[in-house]
C-alpha positions as a Markdown table, in Angstrom:
| # | Residue | x | y | z |
|---|---|---|---|---|
| 1 | Unk | 147.2 | -243.3 | 38.6 |
| 2 | Unk | 150.6 | -242.2 | 39.6 |
| 3 | Unk | 153.7 | -242.8 | 37.3 |
| 4 | Unk | 157.5 | -242.9 | 38.7 |
| 5 | Unk | 160.4 | -241.9 | 37.1 |
| 6 | Unk | 163.3 | -244.2 | 38.4 |
| 7 | Unk | 167.0 | -243.1 | 38.4 |
| 8 | Unk | 167.9 | -244.8 | 35.1 |
| 9 | Unk | 165.3 | -242.8 | 33.4 |
| 10 | Unk | 162.5 | -245.2 | 33.0 |
| 11 | Unk | 159.2 | -244.7 | 33.4 |
| 12 | Unk | 156.8 | -247.1 | 35.4 |
| 13 | Unk | 153.3 | -247.4 | 35.8 |
| 14 | Unk | 152.0 | -247.9 | 32.3 |
| 15 | Unk | 152.4 | -251.6 | 30.8 |
| 16 | Unk | 155.0 | -251.3 | 28.3 |
| 17 | Unk | 156.2 | -247.8 | 29.1 |
| 18 | Unk | 159.1 | -248.9 | 31.7 |
| 19 | Unk | 161.5 | -249.4 | 28.9 |
| 20 | Unk | 163.4 | -246.8 | 26.7 |
| 21 | Unk | 166.3 | -248.9 | 25.6 |
| 22 | Unk | 166.7 | -248.5 | 21.6 |
| 23 | Unk | 167.9 | -251.2 | 19.5 |
| 24 | Unk | 168.9 | -248.7 | 16.9 |
| 25 | Unk | 171.1 | -246.9 | 19.6 |
| 26 | Unk | 172.4 | -249.9 | 20.6 |
| 27 | Unk | 174.2 | -251.1 | 17.2 |
| 28 | Unk | 176.6 | -248.0 | 17.8 |
| 29 | Unk | 179.4 | -247.6 | 20.3 |
| 30 | Unk | 179.0 | -245.0 | 23.3 |
| 31 | Unk | 181.9 | -242.7 | 21.6 |
| 32 | Unk | 179.7 | -242.5 | 18.5 |
| 33 | Unk | 176.5 | -241.6 | 20.4 |
| 34 | Unk | 178.7 | -239.1 | 22.3 |
| 35 | Unk | 179.8 | -237.4 | 19.1 |
| 36 | Unk | 176.4 | -237.2 | 18.0 |
| 37 | Unk | 175.4 | -235.5 | 20.8 |
| 38 | Unk | 178.1 | -233.2 | 21.0 |
| 39 | Unk | 177.3 | -232.1 | 17.4 |
| 40 | Unk | 173.8 | -231.7 | 18.0 |
| 41 | Unk | 174.6 | -229.7 | 21.3 |
| 42 | Unk | 177.3 | -227.2 | 19.2 |
| 43 | Unk | 177.9 | -228.3 | 15.7 |
| 44 | Unk | 180.9 | -225.6 | 15.7 |
| 45 | Unk | 182.6 | -227.3 | 18.9 |
| 46 | Unk | 186.3 | -227.9 | 18.2 |
| 47 | Unk | 187.8 | -231.5 | 17.6 |
| 48 | Unk | 189.7 | -231.0 | 21.1 |
| 49 | Unk | 185.9 | -230.4 | 22.7 |
| 50 | Unk | 184.4 | -233.2 | 20.7 |
| 51 | Unk | 187.1 | -235.7 | 21.4 |
| 52 | Unk | 187.2 | -235.1 | 25.1 |
| 53 | Unk | 183.4 | -235.3 | 25.5 |
| 54 | Unk | 183.5 | -239.0 | 23.4 |
| 55 | Unk | 186.8 | -239.8 | 25.6 |
| 56 | Unk | 189.0 | -240.6 | 22.3 |
| 57 | Unk | 191.8 | -239.0 | 20.7 |
| 58 | Unk | 191.7 | -236.3 | 18.2 |
| 59 | Unk | 192.7 | -238.4 | 15.2 |
| 60 | Unk | 189.9 | -241.2 | 16.2 |
| 61 | Unk | 187.4 | -238.1 | 16.7 |
| 62 | Unk | 188.0 | -237.1 | 13.0 |
| 63 | Unk | 187.8 | -240.5 | 11.8 |
| 64 | Unk | 184.6 | -241.1 | 13.6 |
| 65 | Unk | 182.7 | -237.6 | 12.9 |
| 66 | Unk | 183.6 | -238.4 | 9.1 |
| 67 | Unk | 182.2 | -241.9 | 9.1 |
| 68 | Unk | 179.1 | -240.8 | 11.0 |
| 69 | Unk | 178.7 | -237.8 | 8.6 |
| 70 | Unk | 178.7 | -240.2 | 5.7 |
| 71 | Unk | 176.1 | -242.8 | 7.2 |
| 72 | Unk | 173.7 | -240.3 | 8.5 |
| 73 | Unk | 174.3 | -237.5 | 5.8 |
| 74 | Unk | 174.7 | -235.0 | 8.8 |
| 75 | Unk | 174.0 | -231.6 | 7.9 |
| 76 | Unk | 175.4 | -228.9 | 10.3 |
| 77 | Unk | 172.8 | -226.0 | 10.8 |
| 78 | Unk | 171.4 | -223.4 | 13.0 |
| 79 | Unk | 168.5 | -223.6 | 15.4 |
| 80 | Unk | 167.3 | -220.1 | 15.3 |
| 81 | Unk | 165.4 | -217.8 | 17.5 |
| 82 | Unk | 162.6 | -217.3 | 15.4 |
| 83 | Unk | 160.9 | -214.4 | 16.9 |
| 84 | Unk | 164.3 | -212.8 | 17.2 |
| 85 | Unk | 164.7 | -212.8 | 13.4 |
| 86 | Unk | 161.2 | -211.7 | 12.7 |
| 87 | Unk | 159.5 | -214.9 | 11.8 |
| 88 | Unk | 156.5 | -214.5 | 14.2 |
| 89 | Unk | 153.7 | -216.4 | 12.7 |
| 90 | Unk | 154.5 | -220.3 | 12.8 |
| 91 | Unk | 152.2 | -222.7 | 12.1 |
| 92 | Unk | 151.6 | -226.3 | 11.7 |
| 93 | Unk | 149.5 | -227.6 | 8.7 |
| 94 | Unk | 147.9 | -231.1 | 8.3 |
| 95 | Unk | 146.8 | -232.2 | 4.9 |
| 96 | Unk | 144.5 | -234.9 | 3.5 |
| 97 | Unk | 143.8 | -235.5 | -0.2 |
| 98 | Unk | 141.3 | -237.0 | -2.0 |
| 99 | Unk | 143.7 | -237.7 | -4.8 |
| 100 | Unk | 147.2 | -237.8 | -3.3 |
| 101 | Unk | 149.3 | -235.8 | -5.7 |
| 102 | Unk | 153.1 | -237.1 | -6.5 |
| 103 | Unk | 155.6 | -235.4 | -3.8 |
| 104 | Unk | 157.4 | -233.7 | -6.9 |
| 105 | Unk | 154.3 | -231.9 | -7.8 |
| 106 | Unk | 153.7 | -230.8 | -3.8 |
| 107 | Unk | 157.6 | -229.3 | -4.0 |
| 108 | Unk | 157.2 | -227.7 | -7.1 |
| 109 | Unk | 154.1 | -225.7 | -5.6 |
| 110 | Unk | 155.9 | -225.1 | -2.0 |
| 111 | Unk | 158.9 | -224.0 | -3.7 |
| 112 | Unk | 157.4 | -220.8 | -5.3 |
| 113 | Unk | 157.1 | -219.5 | -1.5 |
| 114 | Unk | 159.6 | -218.7 | 1.2 |
| 115 | Unk | 156.9 | -219.1 | 3.8 |
| 116 | Unk | 157.0 | -223.1 | 4.2 |
| 117 | Unk | 160.0 | -224.4 | 5.8 |
| 118 | Unk | 159.1 | -227.9 | 6.0 |
| 119 | Unk | 157.0 | -230.4 | 4.1 |
| 120 | Unk | 156.7 | -234.2 | 4.8 |
| 121 | Unk | 154.9 | -236.7 | 3.2 |
| 122 | Unk | 152.9 | -239.1 | 5.3 |
| 123 | Unk | 151.5 | -242.3 | 5.9 |
| 124 | Unk | 148.3 | -242.7 | 8.0 |
| 125 | Unk | 145.5 | -240.6 | 9.0 |
| 126 | Unk | 147.1 | -237.6 | 7.4 |
| 127 | Unk | 148.8 | -237.2 | 4.0 |
| 128 | Unk | 151.2 | -234.4 | 4.5 |
| 129 | Unk | 152.6 | -232.3 | 7.3 |
| 130 | Unk | 153.6 | -228.5 | 6.7 |
| 131 | Unk | 155.5 | -226.2 | 8.7 |
| 132 | Unk | 155.2 | -222.8 | 8.0 |
| 133 | Unk | 156.3 | -219.3 | 9.1 |
| 134 | Unk | 156.4 | -215.8 | 7.9 |
| 135 | Unk | 157.1 | -212.1 | 9.3 |
| 136 | Unk | 153.5 | -210.9 | 9.2 |
| 137 | Unk | 150.0 | -212.4 | 9.8 |
| 138 | Unk | 149.2 | -211.0 | 6.2 |
| 139 | Unk | 151.9 | -212.8 | 4.5 |
| 140 | Unk | 151.3 | -216.1 | 6.4 |
| 141 | Unk | 147.6 | -215.9 | 5.4 |
| 142 | Unk | 148.2 | -214.7 | 1.5 |
| 143 | Unk | 150.3 | -218.2 | 1.5 |
| 144 | Unk | 147.9 | -220.1 | 3.3 |
| 145 | Unk | 145.0 | -219.5 | 0.9 |
| 146 | Unk | 147.0 | -219.2 | -2.5 |
| 147 | Unk | 148.7 | -222.8 | -1.5 |
| 148 | Unk | 145.0 | -224.2 | -0.9 |
| 149 | Unk | 143.8 | -222.7 | -4.4 |
| 150 | Unk | 146.8 | -224.4 | -6.0 |
| 151 | Unk | 146.1 | -227.7 | -4.3 |
| 152 | Unk | 142.5 | -227.5 | -5.1 |
| 153 | Unk | 142.5 | -230.1 | -7.9 |
| 154 | Unk | 143.6 | -232.8 | -5.6 |
| 155 | Unk | 140.8 | -232.0 | -3.3 |
| 156 | Unk | 142.7 | -231.2 | -0.2 |
| 157 | Unk | 141.6 | -231.0 | 3.3 |
| 158 | Unk | 143.7 | -228.2 | 5.2 |
| 159 | Unk | 143.8 | -228.0 | 8.8 |
| 160 | Unk | 146.1 | -225.4 | 10.3 |
| 161 | Unk | 147.1 | -224.5 | 14.1 |
| 162 | Unk | 149.4 | -221.8 | 15.5 |
| 163 | Unk | 152.5 | -223.0 | 17.3 |
| 164 | Unk | 151.7 | -221.3 | 20.4 |
| 165 | Unk | 154.7 | -222.7 | 22.4 |
| 166 | Unk | 157.6 | -224.9 | 21.6 |
| 167 | Unk | 158.3 | -227.1 | 24.3 |
| 168 | Unk | 161.0 | -229.5 | 22.7 |
| 169 | Unk | 163.1 | -229.3 | 19.2 |
| 170 | Unk | 163.2 | -226.9 | 16.7 |
| 171 | Unk | 162.1 | -226.4 | 12.8 |
| 172 | Unk | 165.1 | -226.0 | 10.7 |
| 173 | Unk | 164.7 | -222.8 | 8.3 |
| 174 | Unk | 165.1 | -222.8 | 4.4 |
| 175 | Unk | 167.8 | -220.3 | 3.3 |
| 176 | Unk | 165.2 | -218.9 | 0.9 |
| 177 | Unk | 163.4 | -217.7 | 4.0 |
| 178 | Unk | 166.6 | -216.1 | 5.6 |
| 179 | Unk | 167.4 | -213.9 | 2.6 |
| 180 | Unk | 163.8 | -212.2 | 3.0 |
| 181 | Unk | 164.5 | -211.1 | 6.7 |
| 182 | Unk | 164.4 | -207.5 | 7.5 |
| 183 | Unk | 167.8 | -207.2 | 9.0 |
| 184 | Unk | 171.3 | -206.1 | 8.2 |
| 185 | Unk | 172.5 | -207.5 | 4.7 |
| 186 | Unk | 175.6 | -208.8 | 5.9 |
| 187 | Unk | 173.9 | -210.6 | 8.8 |
| 188 | Unk | 171.5 | -212.4 | 6.3 |
| 189 | Unk | 174.2 | -213.3 | 4.4 |
| 190 | Unk | 176.3 | -214.8 | 7.5 |
| 191 | Unk | 173.1 | -216.4 | 8.9 |
| 192 | Unk | 172.6 | -218.1 | 5.4 |
| 193 | Unk | 176.0 | -219.4 | 5.0 |
| 194 | Unk | 176.1 | -220.8 | 8.7 |
| 195 | Unk | 172.8 | -222.5 | 8.0 |
| 196 | Unk | 174.0 | -224.3 | 5.0 |
| 197 | Unk | 177.2 | -225.2 | 6.9 |
| 198 | Unk | 177.9 | -224.4 | 10.6 |
| 199 | Unk | 181.2 | -225.8 | 10.7 |
| 200 | Unk | 182.3 | -223.5 | 8.1 |
| 201 | Unk | 185.6 | -222.1 | 9.5 |
| 202 | Unk | 186.1 | -218.5 | 9.8 |
| 203 | Unk | 188.7 | -218.4 | 7.0 |
| 204 | Unk | 186.4 | -219.6 | 4.7 |
| 205 | Unk | 183.5 | -217.6 | 6.0 |
| 206 | Unk | 185.5 | -214.5 | 5.6 |
| 207 | Unk | 186.3 | -215.6 | 2.0 |
| 208 | Unk | 182.6 | -216.4 | 1.3 |
| 209 | Unk | 181.6 | -212.7 | 2.8 |
| 210 | Unk | 184.4 | -210.9 | 1.2 |
| 211 | Unk | 185.6 | -209.6 | 4.4 |
| 212 | Unk | 188.8 | -209.8 | 6.6 |
| 213 | Unk | 188.9 | -212.6 | 9.0 |
| 214 | Unk | 189.2 | -210.2 | 11.9 |
| 215 | Unk | 186.0 | -208.5 | 10.6 |
| 216 | Unk | 184.2 | -211.7 | 10.3 |
| 217 | Unk | 184.9 | -212.9 | 13.8 |
| 218 | Unk | 183.6 | -209.4 | 14.7 |
| 219 | Unk | 180.6 | -209.5 | 13.1 |
| 220 | Unk | 179.7 | -213.3 | 14.0 |
| 221 | Unk | 180.4 | -212.2 | 18.1 |
| 222 | Unk | 177.8 | -209.4 | 17.3 |
| 223 | Unk | 175.4 | -211.6 | 15.6 |
| 224 | Unk | 175.1 | -214.1 | 18.4 |
| 225 | Unk | 175.0 | -211.1 | 20.8 |
| 226 | Unk | 171.6 | -210.2 | 18.9 |
| 227 | Unk | 170.2 | -213.5 | 20.1 |
| 228 | Unk | 169.6 | -215.0 | 16.4 |
| 229 | Unk | 171.2 | -218.1 | 17.4 |
| 230 | Unk | 169.8 | -220.4 | 19.8 |
| 231 | Unk | 172.8 | -222.9 | 18.9 |
| 232 | Unk | 174.6 | -224.4 | 16.1 |
| 233 | Unk | 173.2 | -228.1 | 15.7 |
| 234 | Unk | 172.8 | -231.0 | 13.1 |
| 235 | Unk | 170.0 | -232.2 | 11.0 |
| 236 | Unk | 169.9 | -235.8 | 9.0 |
| 237 | Unk | 167.6 | -237.7 | 6.9 |
| 238 | Unk | 165.4 | -240.0 | 8.4 |
| 239 | Unk | 168.0 | -243.0 | 9.6 |
| 240 | Unk | 167.3 | -246.5 | 8.2 |
| 241 | Unk | 165.8 | -248.9 | 10.9 |
| 242 | Unk | 163.8 | -246.0 | 12.7 |
| 243 | Unk | 160.2 | -245.2 | 12.4 |
| 244 | Unk | 159.3 | -241.6 | 12.8 |
| 245 | Unk | 155.6 | -241.1 | 14.0 |
| 246 | Unk | 154.2 | -237.6 | 14.6 |
| 247 | Unk | 150.3 | -236.9 | 15.7 |
| 248 | Unk | 148.0 | -234.0 | 16.2 |
| 249 | Unk | 145.9 | -234.1 | 19.1 |
| 250 | Unk | 142.6 | -232.0 | 19.8 |
| 251 | Unk | 140.9 | -232.3 | 23.4 |
| 252 | Unk | 137.3 | -232.5 | 23.0 |
| 253 | Unk | 136.7 | -231.6 | 26.9 |
| 254 | Unk | 139.5 | -230.9 | 29.0 |
| 255 | Unk | 139.0 | -232.8 | 32.5 |
| 256 | Unk | 139.5 | -231.0 | 35.7 |
| 257 | Unk | 142.4 | -233.3 | 36.2 |
| 258 | Unk | 144.2 | -232.3 | 32.7 |
| 259 | Unk | 147.2 | -230.4 | 34.5 |
| 260 | Unk | 147.8 | -233.6 | 36.3 |
| 261 | Unk | 147.4 | -235.7 | 32.9 |
| 262 | Unk | 150.0 | -233.2 | 31.1 |
| 263 | Unk | 152.5 | -233.6 | 34.0 |
| 264 | Unk | 152.3 | -237.3 | 33.9 |
| 265 | Unk | 152.4 | -237.6 | 30.0 |
| 266 | Unk | 155.3 | -235.0 | 30.0 |
| 267 | Unk | 157.5 | -237.6 | 32.1 |
| 268 | Unk | 157.7 | -239.6 | 29.2 |
| 269 | Unk | 158.5 | -236.5 | 26.6 |
| 270 | Unk | 161.2 | -235.9 | 29.1 |
| 271 | Unk | 162.7 | -239.2 | 29.2 |
| 272 | Unk | 165.3 | -240.8 | 26.9 |
| 273 | Unk | 168.5 | -242.6 | 27.0 |
| 274 | Unk | 171.4 | -241.0 | 28.2 |
| 275 | Unk | 173.3 | -240.7 | 25.0 |
| 276 | Unk | 170.6 | -241.8 | 22.2 |
| 277 | Unk | 172.1 | -241.9 | 18.4 |
| 278 | Unk | 168.7 | -240.3 | 17.8 |
| 279 | Unk | 166.5 | -238.4 | 20.3 |
| 280 | Unk | 163.1 | -240.3 | 21.0 |
| 281 | Unk | 161.3 | -237.2 | 20.9 |
| 282 | Unk | 162.0 | -234.8 | 18.2 |
| 283 | Unk | 159.6 | -232.2 | 19.0 |
| 284 | Unk | 156.7 | -231.3 | 21.2 |
| 285 | Unk | 154.8 | -228.1 | 20.7 |
| 286 | Unk | 151.4 | -226.7 | 22.0 |
| 287 | Unk | 149.0 | -225.5 | 19.3 |
| 288 | Unk | 146.1 | -223.3 | 19.1 |
| 289 | Unk | 143.3 | -223.5 | 16.4 |
| 290 | Unk | 142.2 | -227.0 | 15.0 |
| 291 | Unk | 144.8 | -228.9 | 17.1 |
| 292 | Unk | 146.0 | -228.5 | 20.7 |
| 293 | Unk | 149.3 | -230.6 | 20.7 |
| 294 | Unk | 151.8 | -231.7 | 18.2 |
| 295 | Unk | 154.7 | -234.5 | 18.5 |
| 296 | Unk | 157.1 | -236.0 | 16.4 |
| 297 | Unk | 158.7 | -239.1 | 17.8 |
| 298 | Unk | 161.3 | -241.9 | 16.7 |
| 299 | Unk | 160.8 | -245.5 | 17.5 |
| 300 | Unk | 162.5 | -248.8 | 16.4 |
| 301 | Unk | 159.2 | -250.1 | 14.9 |
| 302 | Unk | 155.6 | -249.3 | 14.2 |
| 303 | Unk | 154.6 | -251.2 | 16.9 |
| 304 | Unk | 156.5 | -249.4 | 19.7 |
| 305 | Unk | 155.9 | -246.2 | 18.4 |
| 306 | Unk | 151.9 | -247.1 | 18.6 |
| 307 | Unk | 152.3 | -248.5 | 21.9 |
| 308 | Unk | 154.8 | -246.4 | 23.6 |
| 309 | Unk | 153.4 | -243.2 | 22.5 |
| 310 | Unk | 150.2 | -243.0 | 21.0 |
| 311 | Unk | 148.6 | -245.9 | 23.5 |
| 312 | Unk | 150.3 | -244.2 | 26.3 |
| 313 | Unk | 149.2 | -240.5 | 25.3 |
| 314 | Unk | 145.4 | -241.8 | 24.9 |
| 315 | Unk | 145.4 | -243.6 | 27.9 |
| 316 | Unk | 147.0 | -240.9 | 30.2 |
| 317 | Unk | 144.7 | -238.0 | 28.5 |
| 318 | Unk | 141.3 | -240.4 | 28.1 |
| 319 | Unk | 139.5 | -238.0 | 30.6 |
| 320 | Unk | 139.9 | -235.3 | 28.0 |
| 321 | Unk | 138.7 | -237.4 | 25.1 |
| 322 | Unk | 141.4 | -236.3 | 22.6 |
| 323 | Unk | 141.0 | -236.4 | 18.7 |
| 324 | Unk | 144.1 | -237.7 | 17.3 |
| 325 | Unk | 145.4 | -238.0 | 13.8 |
| 326 | Unk | 148.8 | -239.8 | 13.4 |
| 327 | Unk | 151.2 | -240.7 | 10.4 |
| 328 | Unk | 154.5 | -242.2 | 9.8 |
| 329 | Unk | 157.0 | -240.2 | 7.8 |
| 330 | Unk | 157.6 | -241.5 | 4.4 |
| 331 | Unk | 159.3 | -238.8 | 2.4 |
| 332 | Unk | 160.7 | -235.4 | 3.0 |
| 333 | Unk | 159.7 | -233.1 | 0.4 |
| 334 | Unk | 161.1 | -229.7 | 1.4 |
| 335 | Unk | 163.3 | -228.7 | 3.9 |
| 336 | Unk | 165.0 | -230.8 | 6.6 |
| 337 | Unk | 163.5 | -232.7 | 9.4 |
| 338 | Unk | 164.9 | -231.8 | 13.1 |
| 339 | Unk | 166.8 | -235.4 | 13.6 |
| 340 | Unk | 169.4 | -235.2 | 16.0 |
| 341 | Unk | 170.3 | -236.1 | 19.5 |
| 342 | Unk | 169.4 | -233.5 | 22.1 |
| 343 | Unk | 169.3 | -233.1 | 25.4 |
| 344 | Unk | 165.5 | -233.9 | 26.7 |
| 345 | Unk | 166.2 | -231.8 | 30.1 |
| 346 | Unk | 165.7 | -228.8 | 27.9 |
| 347 | Unk | 162.0 | -229.6 | 27.3 |
| 348 | Unk | 160.2 | -226.3 | 28.0 |
| 349 | Unk | 157.6 | -227.2 | 30.5 |
| 350 | Unk | 154.4 | -225.1 | 30.7 |
| 351 | Unk | 151.8 | -225.2 | 33.2 |
| 352 | Unk | 148.4 | -224.2 | 32.7 |
| 353 | Unk | 146.7 | -223.3 | 35.9 |
| 354 | Unk | 148.5 | -220.6 | 38.3 |
| 355 | Unk | 150.1 | -221.7 | 41.4 |
| 356 | Unk | 147.7 | -220.6 | 44.4 |
C-alpha cells in the first residue's frame, strides 16, 4: 500500500489518517501559536524576534507571552546534547505493578538518585514510564538494580531498553543530574541556572554567578561553542484538553519489507499542522533491548490517539507483527515532559538497509 503526503501536510492512504487538524490548536489564534513555536525553537529569542515571527507589536507580544505562560505553565529550559555533557547511557524503562504504589511513594524513591530524569504515571498496558541517564554503565546498572529492589514490595515488572537513536524530541534533564557532570564548575553552574530559566538575562545570570556581565557573556558563548546546548526551548505541564499517549513496540519478526513499512509510518511522524499549539508527536526514539521503538504523541481525545496513532502503526507494521504496550499520561511524578511546539522537519531519519 502506498501513502501520499499532500501539499497541506495531510497523509492519505489509511482511513482516518488524512486529517491532522487539532481542535485544541484551533482554540488559539495564529499569533499565539507562532509565539509558542518561537519559544519552542529558541526560548532566549528577543521580544523583537518573537513579535516579528508572530506579526504583532512588541507590546502585544509581551502581553501574549505573559498570558500564555500563565495559562500553560511554560518553563524555559535547555535541550541538551547529552553525549557532549557526558550522559551516555540513556534508557527508557516500562513498569507494571502488582500493587500500584501512590505517586508520592515513587517520587520519594526516585529522588534519592540523580540518574532518573523523568517519571510519568500512566494508565493502560503499563503503570509508569521512566527515562534515566548516567555517566557510566556501572552507575546506570547500580541505579537500575537498587531501584528494582526498593520497589520489590509492589511486585514490579521492570522492562528496560537503551535509547539508541532519537528521531524526534528530547528528554528534559533534572538540575540534580547537571550538578554531577564532569565538566568545569562554572559551566555546571551556568547550565543549571539556564536549565531552570533559559530566558534569564545576562545581568541576572552574572549576579547569580558572581561574575562581571562581560565575563558572563564570554563564558556563555564559550559554553555554546562546546556544543553542550542543542537549543533553548520550553516545556509545560500536560495541557487540559489533550490526551498524551505513548507506546513501546517490539517487532516479533521483521519482514523483508520493514524498510518500506518504516518509511510509510515515518510520514505520519513527520507531518503536523504548520503552527500547532503543541506538537502532535513529542518524542520518537529507536530502542535496543526489551523494545524496538518508543513514541509519545498529543491528541484531542483517546479515540483519535488510538485511531490515528496505534491503529495506524499496527496496520503499517502488521507484517512485522509488533507487540505493543501503550498508555495514557496520568501524572508527572518526577521531572518534566517535553511538551512544546517543535518543527517536525527536524525529524532525524534513520534508514536500516545500506543503499546499493
